[in-house]
Backbone of each chain as ProteinMPNN parsed JSONL, in Angstrom:
{"seq_chain_A": "KAGVTQTPRYLIKTRGQQVTLSCSPISGHRSVSWYQQTPGQGLQFLFEYFSETQRNKGNFPGRFSGRQFSNSRSEMNVSTLELGDSALYLCASSLDGTGIRGYTFGSGTRLTVV", "coords_chain_A": {"N_chain_A": [[304.505, 36.911, 81.54], [301.452, 35.026, 81.026], [299.027, 34.821, 83.66], [297.369, 32.708, 86.071], [294.416, 31.388, 84.912], [291.043, 31.36, 85.617], [287.87, 30.09, 84.89], [284.274, 29.937, 84.908], [284.087, 33.35, 86.221], [282.035, 33.933, 87.927], [279.205, 32.12, 89.108], [275.953, 30.844, 89.253], [274.023, 28.359, 90.605], [271.512, 25.796, 90.931], [270.36, 23.841, 93.701], [271.189, 20.409, 93.6], [271.98, 20.402, 90.968], [274.821, 20.056, 88.711], [278.24, 21.191, 88.376], [280.945, 22.524, 86.476], [284.197, 23.663, 86.761], [286.902, 25.582, 85.458], [290.459, 25.68, 85.029], [293.342, 27.247, 83.91], [296.692, 26.8, 84.067], [299.832, 28.549, 84.706], [301.991, 28.771, 81.94], [304.022, 25.973, 81.426], [303.915, 25.164, 84.037], [303.239, 22.274, 85.921], [301.694, 21.376, 87.944], [298.516, 21.536, 89.447], [296.5, 22.769, 91.92], [293.519, 22.641, 93.837], [291.42, 24.697, 95.793], [288.971, 25.346, 98.325], [287.4, 28.204, 99.43], [285.853, 29.464, 102.224], [284.112, 31.734, 104.417], [284.263, 30.904, 107.153], [286.036, 28.758, 107.202], [288.402, 29.19, 105.892], [291.101, 28.464, 103.654], [290.577, 25.519, 102.172], [291.946, 22.48, 101.245], [291.328, 20.778, 98.281], [292.099, 18.982, 96.073], [295.071, 17.861, 94.284], [296.589, 17.941, 91.143], [299.016, 16.477, 89.075], [300.84, 16.244, 86.224], [298.637, 15.033, 84.883], [297.688, 13.256, 86.771], [295.994, 12.516, 89.794], [297.443, 13.528, 92.673], [297.322, 14.248, 95.335], [294.74, 14.377, 97.827], [292.115, 16.055, 99.46], [289.87, 16.225, 102.332], [287.144, 15.884, 101.202], [283.796, 15.132, 100.067], [282.898, 12.494, 97.684], [281.497, 13.776, 95.713], [282.901, 15.824, 94.769], [285.158, 16.186, 92.249], [287.913, 15.898, 89.938], [290.047, 16.635, 87.117], [292.943, 16.484, 84.996], [294.348, 17.738, 82.058], [296.43, 16.934, 79.181], [297.707, 19.277, 78.509], [298.048, 20.5, 80.876], [295.929, 22.003, 81.787], [293.153, 22.179, 84.012], [290.152, 20.758, 85.285], [287.423, 21.069, 87.542], [284.835, 19.311, 89.058], [281.629, 19.428, 90.493], [279.103, 17.498, 91.702], [275.546, 17.036, 92.203], [274.805, 19.444, 93.679], [274.95, 21.207, 96.795], [273.612, 23.553, 99.209], [275.642, 24.302, 100.931], [277.876, 24.184, 99.365], [278.395, 26.569, 98.303], [280.813, 28.905, 97.662], [284.124, 30.361, 97.281], [286.09, 29.141, 94.779], [289.349, 28.286, 94.357], [292.13, 28.05, 92.226], [295.411, 26.841, 92.13], [298.549, 27.233, 90.734], [301.603, 25.593, 90.131], [305.095, 24.916, 89.582], [305.937, 22.326, 90.276], [304.352, 21.535, 92.34], [305.429, 21.712, 94.847], [306.037, 23.289, 98.034], [308.121, 25.093, 98.279], [308.567, 26.659, 96.095], [306.386, 28.119, 96.056], [302.954, 28.97, 95.363], [300.98, 30.063, 92.585], [298.084, 31.76, 92.465], [294.855, 31.714, 90.893], [292.157, 34.063, 90.192], [289.865, 32.965, 91.064], [286.668, 31.219, 91.168], [283.517, 32.238, 91.872], [281.068, 30.501, 93.326], [277.657, 30.21, 93.69], [275.093, 28.572, 95.272], [271.712, 28.035, 95.005]], "CA_chain_A": [[303.782, 35.728, 81.089], [300.076, 35.014, 81.478], [298.844, 34.247, 84.974], [296.457, 31.575, 86.171], [293.092, 31.807, 84.462], [289.927, 30.525, 86.051], [286.576, 30.436, 84.294], [283.894, 31.348, 84.85], [284.373, 34.09, 87.448], [280.859, 33.823, 88.787], [278.297, 31.059, 88.697], [274.833, 30.583, 90.141], [273.429, 27.07, 90.271], [270.441, 25.341, 91.814], [270.63, 22.596, 94.418], [270.988, 19.195, 92.827], [272.668, 20.474, 89.681], [276.26, 19.85, 88.757], [278.97, 22.324, 87.837], [282.337, 22.284, 86.09], [285.028, 24.859, 86.799], [288.107, 25.367, 84.66], [291.669, 26.394, 85.436], [294.501, 27.161, 83.023], [297.844, 27.229, 84.861], [300.905, 29.263, 84.03], [302.659, 27.922, 80.969], [305.179, 25.27, 81.969], [303.58, 24.594, 85.344], [302.637, 20.962, 85.749], [300.852, 21.057, 89.092], [297.354, 22.378, 89.698], [295.809, 22.429, 93.165], [292.225, 23.31, 93.997], [291.064, 25.029, 97.167], [287.676, 25.956, 98.573], [287.483, 29.21, 100.477], [284.609, 29.936, 102.831], [284.466, 32.676, 105.489], [284.599, 30.284, 108.434], [286.988, 27.644, 107.091], [289.642, 29.567, 105.227], [291.451, 27.752, 102.424], [290.581, 24.069, 102.384], [292.524, 21.776, 100.107], [290.448, 19.804, 97.623], [292.988, 17.978, 95.456], [296.165, 18.342, 93.454], [296.914, 17.142, 89.966], [300.37, 16.658, 88.535], [301.002, 15.43, 85.016], [297.37, 14.335, 84.592], [297.378, 12.283, 87.823], [295.679, 13.097, 91.093], [298.56, 13.166, 93.547], [296.89, 14.445, 96.712], [293.309, 14.618, 97.924], [291.673, 16.524, 100.765], [288.741, 15.526, 102.946], [285.871, 16.296, 100.626], [283.045, 13.957, 99.584], [283.141, 12.076, 96.317], [280.803, 14.661, 94.76], [283.933, 16.722, 94.241], [286.129, 15.435, 91.454], [288.657, 16.756, 89.026], [290.929, 15.972, 86.162], [293.927, 17.367, 84.37], [294.586, 17.361, 80.671], [297.847, 16.852, 78.798], [298.28, 20.632, 78.453], [298.046, 20.906, 82.287], [294.655, 22.615, 82.184], [292.441, 21.299, 84.939], [288.747, 21.02, 85.553], [286.89, 20.547, 88.783], [283.409, 19.062, 88.916], [280.871, 19.153, 91.706], [277.795, 16.96, 91.328], [274.49, 17.106, 93.213], [275.177, 20.605, 94.476], [274.266, 21.524, 98.045], [273.755, 24.969, 99.563], [276.936, 24.47, 101.581], [278.968, 24.217, 98.385], [278.604, 27.97, 97.925], [282.153, 29.276, 98.115], [285.071, 30.776, 96.255], [286.966, 28.031, 94.431], [290.617, 28.806, 93.873], [293.058, 27.131, 91.593], [296.789, 27.278, 92.339], [299.461, 26.644, 89.755], [303.014, 25.611, 90.522], [305.962, 24.156, 88.687], [305.971, 20.908, 90.632], [303.473, 21.262, 93.473], [306.091, 21.813, 96.14], [305.797, 24.56, 98.701], [309.268, 26.008, 98.29], [308.471, 27.611, 94.985], [305.144, 28.876, 96.207], [301.888, 28.742, 94.401], [300.366, 31.24, 91.986], [296.65, 31.526, 92.466], [293.942, 32.436, 90.015], [291.24, 34.954, 90.907], [288.792, 32.173, 91.651], [285.295, 31.157, 90.661], [282.553, 32.397, 92.97], [279.905, 29.646, 93.086], [276.519, 30.39, 94.588], [274.077, 27.531, 95.088], [270.445, 28.54, 95.557]], "C_chain_A": [[302.383, 35.724, 81.687], [299.993, 34.342, 82.84], [297.943, 33.043, 84.92], [295.051, 32.062, 85.839], [292.032, 30.829, 84.919], [288.649, 31.025, 85.394], [285.511, 29.466, 84.763], [284.248, 32.066, 86.147], [283.239, 33.949, 88.456], [279.899, 32.796, 88.205], [277.186, 30.929, 89.724], [274.157, 29.308, 89.677], [272.356, 26.739, 91.301], [270.846, 24.049, 92.5], [270.325, 21.388, 93.541], [271.663, 19.211, 91.461], [274.137, 20.114, 89.834], [276.948, 21.033, 88.083], [280.398, 21.904, 87.5], [283.067, 23.608, 86.051], [286.336, 24.552, 86.08], [289.263, 26.219, 85.171], [292.781, 26.161, 84.416], [295.709, 27.676, 83.782], [298.828, 28.047, 84.038], [301.623, 28.287, 83.105], [303.907, 27.298, 81.57], [304.944, 24.681, 83.356], [302.828, 23.286, 85.156], [301.686, 20.583, 86.88], [299.714, 22.062, 89.216], [296.676, 21.866, 90.969], [294.519, 23.229, 93.239], [291.934, 23.508, 95.474], [289.649, 25.6, 97.204], [287.848, 26.981, 99.694], [286.094, 29.615, 100.924], [284.993, 30.818, 104.017], [284.904, 31.991, 106.782], [285.719, 29.259, 108.382], [288.283, 28.001, 106.385], [289.85, 28.791, 103.943], [291.524, 26.264, 102.714], [290.991, 23.368, 101.107], [291.557, 20.728, 99.563], [291.275, 18.666, 97.028], [294.059, 18.661, 94.631], [296.378, 17.382, 92.302], [298.297, 17.504, 89.461], [300.52, 15.704, 87.37], [299.821, 14.484, 84.815], [296.962, 13.32, 85.654], [297.028, 13.013, 89.112], [296.726, 12.611, 92.089], [298.189, 13.302, 95.025], [295.4, 14.746, 96.723], [292.976, 15.058, 99.337], [290.457, 15.752, 101.245], [287.403, 16.06, 102.458], [285.145, 15.064, 100.102], [283.297, 13.684, 98.107], [282.415, 12.907, 95.268], [281.785, 15.641, 94.112], [284.968, 15.876, 93.497], [286.855, 16.397, 90.519], [289.41, 15.935, 88.01], [291.895, 17.001, 85.609], [294.225, 16.833, 82.978], [296.076, 17.415, 80.346], [298.5, 18.234, 78.705], [298.294, 21.292, 79.841], [296.797, 21.65, 82.722], [293.88, 21.641, 83.045], [290.983, 21.731, 85.032], [288.361, 20.403, 86.88], [285.385, 20.419, 88.611], [282.782, 18.825, 90.281], [279.484, 18.684, 91.277], [276.824, 17.12, 92.497], [274.777, 18.242, 94.203], [274.292, 20.779, 95.715], [274.501, 22.996, 98.368], [275.137, 25.257, 100.152], [278.122, 24.483, 100.638], [279.23, 25.64, 97.901], [279.921, 28.451, 98.518], [282.92, 29.887, 96.952], [286.013, 29.597, 96.008], [288.208, 28.577, 93.748], [291.48, 27.702, 93.301], [294.464, 27.702, 91.803], [297.699, 26.511, 91.401], [300.873, 26.666, 90.32], [303.799, 24.71, 89.586], [305.85, 22.661, 88.982], [305.129, 20.574, 91.849], [304.148, 21.392, 94.823], [305.926, 23.215, 96.719], [306.899, 25.576, 98.507], [309.21, 27.021, 97.162], [307.208, 28.446, 95.073], [304.131, 28.527, 95.139], [301.458, 30.081, 93.821], [298.882, 30.937, 91.849], [295.952, 32.293, 91.351], [293.026, 33.309, 90.857], [290.027, 34.227, 91.472], [287.498, 32.191, 90.878], [284.377, 31.237, 91.868], [281.304, 31.597, 92.621], [278.838, 29.926, 94.14], [275.478, 29.329, 94.262], [272.798, 27.998, 95.774], [269.367, 27.429, 95.567]], "O_chain_A": [[302.146, 36.338, 82.726], [300.76, 33.431, 83.151], [297.766, 32.428, 83.868], [294.564, 33.031, 86.421], [292.108, 29.63, 84.648], [288.383, 32.227, 85.349], [285.803, 28.293, 84.994], [284.679, 31.412, 87.097], [283.458, 33.858, 89.663], [279.795, 32.625, 86.99], [277.445, 30.907, 90.927], [273.767, 29.181, 88.516], [272.303, 27.32, 92.385], [271.594, 23.251, 91.935], [269.321, 21.359, 92.83], [271.891, 18.158, 90.864], [274.629, 19.898, 90.942], [276.329, 21.779, 87.323], [280.979, 21.04, 88.157], [282.628, 24.556, 85.401], [286.816, 23.419, 86.089], [289.069, 27.325, 85.675], [293.118, 25.02, 84.1], [295.766, 28.86, 84.115], [298.667, 28.21, 82.829], [301.834, 27.125, 83.45], [304.745, 27.99, 82.149], [305.686, 23.804, 83.797], [301.905, 23.194, 84.346], [300.961, 19.592, 86.787], [299.916, 23.272, 89.105], [296.327, 20.69, 91.077], [294.448, 24.36, 92.759], [292.165, 22.622, 96.297], [289.191, 26.243, 96.26], [288.371, 26.669, 100.763], [285.266, 30.049, 100.124], [286.083, 30.669, 104.567], [285.833, 32.46, 107.439], [286.295, 28.924, 109.417], [289.181, 27.164, 106.297], [288.895, 28.495, 103.225], [292.423, 25.802, 103.417], [290.454, 23.63, 100.031], [291.038, 19.898, 100.31], [291.149, 17.516, 97.448], [293.98, 19.849, 94.319], [296.35, 16.163, 92.473], [298.689, 18.67, 89.427], [300.345, 14.494, 87.518], [299.999, 13.284, 84.604], [295.988, 12.593, 85.462], [297.672, 13.995, 89.48], [296.867, 11.409, 92.312], [298.688, 12.553, 95.866], [294.858, 15.295, 95.764], [293.494, 14.499, 100.304], [290.062, 14.752, 100.645], [286.629, 16.623, 103.232], [285.776, 14.072, 99.737], [283.832, 14.522, 97.381], [282.677, 12.769, 94.073], [281.52, 16.203, 93.049], [285.569, 14.965, 94.067], [286.456, 17.548, 90.343], [289.407, 14.704, 88.044], [291.696, 18.209, 85.734], [294.338, 15.626, 82.765], [296.879, 17.889, 81.15], [299.721, 18.346, 78.813], [298.523, 22.496, 79.959], [296.619, 21.906, 83.913], [293.938, 20.429, 82.839], [290.643, 22.905, 84.879], [288.887, 19.367, 87.288], [284.737, 21.32, 88.077], [283.336, 18.111, 91.117], [278.776, 19.399, 90.567], [277.239, 17.316, 93.639], [274.963, 18.016, 95.399], [273.085, 20.539, 95.691], [275.449, 23.612, 97.88], [275.724, 26.311, 99.906], [279.247, 24.76, 101.053], [280.189, 25.881, 97.168], [280.116, 28.409, 99.733], [282.45, 29.928, 95.815], [286.66, 29.114, 96.938], [288.135, 29.235, 92.71], [291.546, 26.588, 93.82], [294.676, 28.907, 91.668], [297.62, 25.287, 91.297], [301.287, 27.656, 90.923], [303.24, 23.858, 88.895], [305.691, 21.842, 88.076], [305.181, 19.449, 92.345], [303.501, 21.2, 95.852], [305.707, 24.187, 95.996], [306.655, 26.782, 98.561], [309.751, 28.121, 97.277], [306.988, 29.358, 94.275], [304.44, 27.869, 94.146], [301.559, 31.113, 94.485], [298.488, 29.971, 91.194], [296.392, 33.362, 90.929], [293.104, 33.3, 92.085], [289.259, 34.788, 92.253], [287.262, 33.063, 90.042], [284.449, 30.405, 92.773], [280.56, 31.976, 91.717], [279.108, 29.879, 95.34], [275.037, 29.205, 93.119], [272.796, 28.317, 96.963], [268.238, 27.669, 95.996]]}, "seq_chain_B": "DQQVKQNSPSLSVQEGRISILNCDYTNSMFDYFLWYKKYPAEGPTFLISISSIKDKNEDGRFTVFLNKSAKHLSLHIVPSQPGDSAVYFCAASAEGGSEKLVFGKGTKLTVNP", "coords_chain_B": {"N_chain_B": [[291.822, 17.625, 111.826], [293.399, 20.597, 112.463], [296.328, 21.68, 111.146], [297.691, 24.013, 110.798], [297.274, 26.985, 112.371], [295.514, 29.995, 112.673], [294.67, 31.978, 114.981], [293.434, 34.407, 115.368], [290.759, 35.835, 113.905], [290.451, 38.385, 112.945], [292.025, 41.635, 112.766], [292.648, 44.912, 113.794], [294.284, 47.899, 113.023], [296.01, 51.01, 113.483], [296.944, 53.32, 110.95], [300.39, 53.55, 110.168], [301.24, 52.348, 112.48], [302.48, 49.27, 113.996], [301.649, 46.105, 112.62], [300.874, 42.914, 113.758], [300.7, 39.665, 112.894], [299.732, 36.45, 113.777], [300.645, 32.931, 113.807], [300.259, 29.527, 114.397], [301.561, 26.197, 114.454], [301.11, 22.637, 114.322], [302.3, 20.38, 113.345], [305.334, 18.916, 113.549], [306.944, 18.322, 111.476], [306.848, 20.288, 109.612], [308.797, 22.615, 107.884], [309.098, 24.787, 106.335], [307.802, 27.908, 105.633], [305.214, 30.129, 104.626], [303.739, 33.309, 103.837], [300.705, 34.548, 102.623], [298.82, 37.015, 100.901], [295.562, 38.293, 100.559], [293.301, 40.003, 98.579], [289.843, 41.069, 98.342], [287.892, 39.321, 95.928], [290.095, 38.535, 94.501], [292.797, 36.207, 93.842], [294.935, 34.664, 96.35], [298.169, 36.142, 96.955], [301.661, 35.622, 96.934], [303.682, 36.6, 99.685], [305.898, 36.575, 101.615], [308.489, 34.355, 102.742], [309.91, 31.792, 104.904], [312.541, 29.707, 105.919], [313.133, 26.881, 108.07], [315.712, 26.96, 108.95], [316.314, 29.447, 109.526], [315.541, 32.231, 111.739], [314.392, 34.562, 111.222], [313.192, 36.669, 108.633], [313.421, 39.286, 106.357], [311.679, 41.643, 104.301], [311.541, 44.516, 103.022], [308.927, 46.337, 104.344], [307.941, 44.174, 105.608], [308.37, 41.539, 107.891], [309.121, 38.286, 108.853], [308.987, 36.169, 111.615], [310.26, 33.263, 113.15], [309.661, 30.851, 115.563], [310.809, 28.02, 116.427], [310.768, 26.195, 118.577], [308.463, 26.858, 119.918], [306.699, 26.395, 117.966], [305.672, 28.471, 116.354], [304.925, 31.254, 114.332], [305.256, 34.628, 113.181], [304.053, 37.516, 111.474], [305.257, 40.659, 110.837], [304.302, 43.929, 110.112], [305.573, 46.928, 109.275], [305.889, 50.38, 108.614], [302.331, 50.111, 109.06], [300.008, 50.33, 106.364], [297.075, 51.718, 104.777], [296.592, 50.284, 102.389], [297.457, 47.8, 103.024], [295.402, 46.447, 104.071], [293.742, 43.49, 104.103], [293.184, 39.928, 103.716], [295.254, 37.729, 105.417], [297.062, 34.827, 104.918], [298.651, 32.159, 106.492], [300.969, 29.636, 105.621], [302.277, 26.295, 105.441], [304.911, 23.915, 104.842], [306.404, 20.672, 104.443], [309.481, 18.719, 104.526], [311.565, 20.447, 103.654], [310.174, 22.178, 102.082], [309.363, 20.677, 99.981], [306.982, 19.392, 100.043], [303.357, 19.611, 99.683], [301.533, 22.703, 100.232], [300.054, 23.644, 103.332], [297.385, 25.423, 104.535], [296.446, 28.07, 106.848], [293.435, 29.438, 108.397], [293.27, 32.114, 107.94], [293.684, 35.654, 108.604], [291.952, 38.62, 108.913], [293.103, 41.715, 108.165], [292.714, 45.059, 109.019], [293.61, 48.25, 108.255], [293.41, 51.309, 109.564], [292.963, 54.649, 108.399]], "CA_chain_B": [[292.772, 18.282, 112.715], [293.996, 21.704, 111.75], [297.76, 21.678, 111.408], [298.149, 25.409, 110.774], [296.193, 27.73, 113.034], [295.568, 31.435, 112.831], [293.604, 32.065, 115.978], [292.739, 35.698, 115.326], [290.089, 35.993, 112.603], [290.569, 39.758, 112.458], [292.931, 42.536, 113.489], [292.496, 46.299, 113.348], [295.477, 48.656, 113.403], [296.041, 52.382, 112.98], [297.98, 53.583, 109.95], [301.676, 53.966, 110.706], [301.633, 51.501, 113.6], [302.888, 47.915, 113.632], [300.654, 45.02, 112.581], [301.492, 41.619, 114.058], [299.787, 38.554, 112.617], [300.31, 35.239, 114.358], [300.327, 31.637, 113.213], [300.8, 28.389, 115.129], [301.448, 24.94, 113.728], [301.217, 21.478, 115.202], [303.097, 19.332, 112.711], [306.757, 19.208, 113.731], [307.647, 18.068, 110.209], [306.851, 21.513, 108.809], [310.067, 23.32, 107.984], [309.117, 25.9, 105.384], [306.582, 28.646, 105.923], [304.953, 31.247, 103.708], [302.572, 34.166, 104.069], [300.015, 35.011, 101.432], [297.916, 38.137, 101.125], [294.446, 38.16, 99.626], [292.298, 41.054, 98.493], [288.549, 40.546, 97.885], [287.698, 39.041, 94.496], [291.366, 38.16, 93.873], [293.437, 35.06, 94.462], [296.042, 35.013, 97.26], [299.473, 36.378, 96.339], [302.785, 35.329, 97.819], [304.227, 37.783, 100.335], [307.224, 36.349, 102.181], [308.649, 32.99, 103.229], [311.045, 31.555, 105.804], [312.925, 28.317, 106.122], [313.356, 26.621, 109.495], [317.111, 27.173, 109.323], [316.392, 30.845, 109.933], [314.48, 32.627, 112.663], [313.885, 35.859, 110.805], [313.405, 37.038, 107.242], [312.87, 40.624, 106.119], [311.508, 42.115, 102.934], [310.927, 45.835, 103.114], [308.145, 46.587, 105.564], [307.452, 42.881, 106.096], [309.333, 40.664, 108.546], [308.534, 37.082, 109.427], [309.773, 35.587, 112.696], [309.927, 31.86, 113.39], [310.084, 30.278, 116.848], [310.6, 26.584, 116.198], [310.457, 25.483, 119.82], [307.063, 27.146, 120.243], [305.919, 26.124, 116.746], [304.949, 29.715, 116.192], [305.532, 32.28, 113.504], [304.504, 35.867, 113.142], [304.343, 38.457, 110.394], [305.219, 42.032, 111.295], [304.226, 44.921, 109.041], [305.913, 48.223, 109.859], [304.63, 50.807, 109.212], [301.132, 49.615, 108.367], [299.387, 51.278, 105.446], [295.706, 51.297, 104.427], [296.653, 49.31, 101.303], [297.774, 46.481, 103.583], [294.137, 45.833, 104.496], [293.537, 42.278, 103.302], [293.233, 38.701, 104.518], [296.589, 37.146, 105.377], [297.092, 33.387, 105.167], [299.897, 31.494, 106.81], [301.017, 28.318, 105.0], [303.448, 25.524, 105.842], [305.263, 22.764, 104.013], [307.411, 19.809, 105.069], [310.571, 18.239, 103.663], [312.281, 21.57, 103.054], [309.335, 22.835, 101.092], [309.071, 19.785, 98.859], [305.613, 18.898, 100.172], [302.331, 20.592, 99.359], [301.268, 23.711, 101.243], [298.875, 23.539, 104.199], [297.052, 26.801, 104.866], [295.607, 28.431, 107.974], [292.131, 29.978, 108.001], [293.403, 33.514, 107.562], [293.392, 36.775, 109.513], [291.597, 39.823, 108.157], [293.742, 42.911, 108.706], [292.164, 46.353, 108.61], [294.464, 49.366, 108.653], [292.571, 52.514, 109.549], [293.726, 55.886, 108.127]], "C_chain_B": [[293.492, 19.372, 111.942], [295.463, 21.813, 112.113], [298.358, 23.076, 111.436], [297.005, 26.259, 111.297], [296.48, 29.224, 113.083], [294.382, 31.776, 113.72], [292.864, 33.394, 116.006], [292.085, 35.873, 113.959], [290.26, 37.403, 112.04], [291.491, 40.558, 113.363], [292.744, 43.927, 112.917], [293.648, 47.127, 113.904], [295.381, 50.06, 112.809], [297.178, 52.537, 111.971], [299.252, 54.086, 110.614], [302.154, 53.106, 111.866], [302.057, 50.126, 113.085], [301.692, 46.965, 113.62], [301.406, 43.726, 112.858], [300.449, 40.533, 113.861], [300.466, 37.26, 113.053], [299.81, 33.958, 113.707], [300.997, 30.555, 114.06], [300.646, 27.126, 114.289], [301.689, 23.776, 114.676], [302.127, 20.39, 114.638], [304.58, 19.683, 112.779], [307.569, 18.941, 112.461], [307.685, 19.314, 109.314], [308.178, 22.238, 108.993], [310.191, 24.45, 106.969], [307.77, 26.583, 105.481], [306.449, 29.851, 104.985], [303.77, 32.058, 104.225], [302.03, 34.611, 102.715], [299.057, 36.12, 101.845], [296.797, 38.042, 100.102], [293.51, 39.356, 99.741], [290.982, 40.417, 98.038], [288.516, 40.38, 96.374], [289.018, 38.783, 93.757], [291.893, 36.901, 94.536], [294.534, 35.517, 95.411], [297.338, 35.226, 96.488], [300.564, 36.171, 97.381], [303.378, 36.613, 98.381], [305.678, 37.566, 100.782], [307.295, 34.92, 102.697], [309.827, 32.907, 104.187], [311.283, 30.06, 105.925], [313.249, 28.118, 107.592], [314.821, 26.773, 109.91], [317.331, 28.619, 109.754], [315.364, 31.112, 111.022], [313.883, 33.975, 112.288], [314.162, 36.05, 109.323], [312.693, 38.358, 106.985], [312.729, 40.913, 104.64], [310.771, 43.442, 103.016], [310.201, 46.037, 104.433], [307.688, 45.297, 106.241], [308.592, 42.052, 106.681], [308.597, 39.457, 109.099], [309.517, 36.523, 110.455], [309.301, 34.157, 112.918], [310.506, 31.411, 114.726], [309.785, 28.783, 116.782], [310.19, 25.85, 117.461], [308.998, 25.682, 120.213], [306.129, 26.797, 119.09], [305.028, 27.337, 116.436], [305.687, 30.618, 115.212], [304.636, 33.499, 113.475], [304.971, 36.715, 111.966], [304.188, 39.863, 110.954], [305.196, 42.964, 110.077], [304.45, 46.282, 109.686], [306.433, 49.173, 108.777], [303.438, 50.285, 108.409], [300.523, 50.73, 107.522], [297.972, 50.798, 105.11], [295.656, 50.246, 103.32], [297.02, 47.915, 101.771], [296.514, 45.764, 104.052], [293.785, 44.696, 103.548], [293.419, 41.102, 104.265], [294.61, 38.085, 104.327], [296.517, 35.671, 105.777], [298.515, 32.942, 105.46], [299.855, 30.106, 106.162], [302.312, 27.615, 105.401], [303.661, 24.336, 104.93], [306.326, 21.956, 104.741], [308.51, 19.471, 104.066], [311.265, 19.375, 102.923], [311.49, 22.29, 101.997], [308.972, 21.934, 99.934], [307.681, 19.169, 98.938], [304.618, 20.011, 99.862], [302.114, 21.551, 100.527], [299.992, 23.396, 102.015], [298.608, 24.948, 104.715], [296.278, 26.925, 106.171], [294.314, 29.047, 107.467], [292.178, 31.459, 107.631], [293.063, 34.482, 108.671], [293.102, 37.997, 108.653], [292.176, 41.037, 108.853], [293.062, 44.145, 108.138], [293.08, 47.429, 109.149], [293.659, 50.642, 108.471], [293.412, 53.774, 109.331], [293.708, 56.826, 109.331]], "O_chain_B": [[294.11, 19.119, 110.909], [295.799, 22.019, 113.279], [299.413, 23.294, 112.032], [295.908, 26.257, 110.739], [297.562, 29.651, 113.487], [293.242, 31.851, 113.263], [291.789, 33.498, 116.598], [292.783, 36.043, 112.959], [290.221, 37.605, 110.827], [291.71, 40.229, 114.529], [292.687, 44.103, 111.7], [293.953, 47.069, 115.096], [294.754, 50.269, 111.77], [298.246, 51.947, 112.132], [299.209, 54.935, 111.504], [303.337, 53.126, 112.205], [301.998, 49.858, 111.885], [300.834, 47.017, 114.501], [302.453, 43.471, 112.263], [299.443, 40.484, 114.568], [301.629, 37.014, 112.733], [298.718, 33.903, 113.141], [302.175, 30.668, 114.398], [299.705, 27.007, 113.505], [302.374, 23.906, 115.69], [302.66, 19.573, 115.388], [305.027, 20.636, 112.141], [308.746, 19.295, 112.387], [308.47, 19.377, 108.368], [308.63, 22.449, 110.119], [311.275, 25.001, 106.775], [306.725, 25.935, 105.421], [307.433, 30.491, 104.612], [302.918, 31.55, 104.953], [302.77, 34.99, 101.807], [298.557, 36.158, 102.97], [297.036, 37.751, 98.93], [293.002, 39.682, 100.813], [290.991, 39.352, 97.421], [289.051, 41.207, 95.636], [289.054, 38.809, 92.527], [291.494, 36.561, 95.65], [295.018, 36.642, 95.294], [297.577, 34.563, 95.479], [300.399, 36.506, 98.555], [303.557, 37.593, 97.658], [306.575, 38.3, 100.366], [306.271, 34.337, 103.052], [310.639, 33.828, 104.275], [310.348, 29.265, 106.02], [313.6, 29.071, 108.288], [315.134, 26.719, 111.099], [318.389, 28.973, 110.276], [314.432, 30.331, 111.215], [312.977, 34.469, 112.958], [315.211, 35.655, 108.814], [311.528, 38.533, 107.34], [313.549, 40.487, 103.827], [309.542, 43.486, 103.071], [310.794, 45.922, 105.506], [307.111, 45.334, 107.328], [309.64, 41.884, 106.057], [307.559, 39.601, 109.744], [310.716, 36.42, 110.197], [308.104, 33.871, 112.879], [311.699, 31.575, 114.983], [308.666, 28.343, 117.043], [309.339, 24.962, 117.407], [308.372, 24.783, 120.774], [304.909, 26.893, 119.223], [303.812, 27.224, 116.282], [306.911, 30.733, 115.255], [303.431, 33.42, 113.711], [306.12, 36.638, 111.53], [303.134, 40.221, 111.48], [305.975, 42.799, 109.138], [303.662, 46.74, 110.513], [307.362, 48.795, 108.064], [303.55, 50.049, 107.206], [300.52, 51.9, 107.905], [297.701, 49.598, 105.154], [294.762, 49.401, 103.318], [296.911, 46.953, 101.011], [296.568, 44.583, 104.396], [293.559, 44.905, 102.356], [293.54, 41.265, 105.479], [295.076, 37.938, 103.198], [295.983, 35.32, 106.83], [299.456, 33.31, 104.757], [298.804, 29.466, 106.158], [303.321, 28.267, 105.67], [302.722, 23.816, 104.325], [307.065, 22.496, 105.564], [308.465, 19.887, 102.909], [311.523, 19.283, 101.723], [312.056, 22.938, 101.116], [308.328, 22.386, 98.987], [307.248, 18.496, 98.003], [304.976, 21.186, 99.788], [302.467, 21.248, 101.667], [298.994, 22.949, 101.45], [299.501, 25.591, 105.266], [295.548, 26.013, 106.56], [294.11, 29.17, 106.259], [291.22, 31.99, 107.069], [292.265, 34.183, 109.559], [293.891, 38.366, 107.784], [291.802, 41.36, 109.98], [292.86, 44.259, 106.929], [293.304, 47.517, 110.357], [293.279, 51.001, 107.356], [294.439, 53.961, 109.983], [294.295, 57.906, 109.28]]}, "name": "protein", "num_of_chains": 2, "seq": "KAGVTQTPRYLIKTRGQQVTLSCSPISGHRSVSWYQQTPGQGLQFLFEYFSETQRNKGNFPGRFSGRQFSNSRSEMNVSTLELGDSALYLCASSLDGTGIRGYTFGSGTRLTVVDQQVKQNSPSLSVQEGRISILNCDYTNSMFDYFLWYKKYPAEGPTFLISISSIKDKNEDGRFTVFLNKSAKHLSLHIVPSQPGDSAVYFCAASAEGGSEKLVFGKGTKLTVNP"}
């Protein structure tokens, strides 16, 4: 079956702009979690969506937002981009968001803010 | 407050030797643990897991050990191969794995030929 698809793979934006990243989970998976990976901070949890509802949220400013559609596809939006937002953004798909079944990650979107 | 800690950012090992990656956690509610492996430009992939009812779980060359009293787990890779060179993330979950995963910062393993 198809894996987790994240688009685009690479993105370069200017400070102050906004960006939207997309994630298509594995078919049948209802939970999508977003993570930010930076060299010094590892995998930091942004938020999780389950059945179109945000169920968990990490400690990121309100500039980071997301949503999930009825087909479980999810988008993440970052407004007023800052240089520090440069990172690899990973989407993780799971059946129900629980740890016991593990997560399947996409390959990520590499965002560079200049 | 970081609940899952991987205190070694990097580890270098010779091919054929043992690699030991360590992970500590502070939340006593965690009772399910996983290791993920990540190559550059790819997402992390699941490697091995362990429940708190066990203290050891093996899968081929990979063994995870759990010391609940010390809130410590380790991943052993024997023998190490150059293809094992990657970043390894430790993750934890509570309520028997029914809660979301909390990840450590990762350890970059380099296996030298």
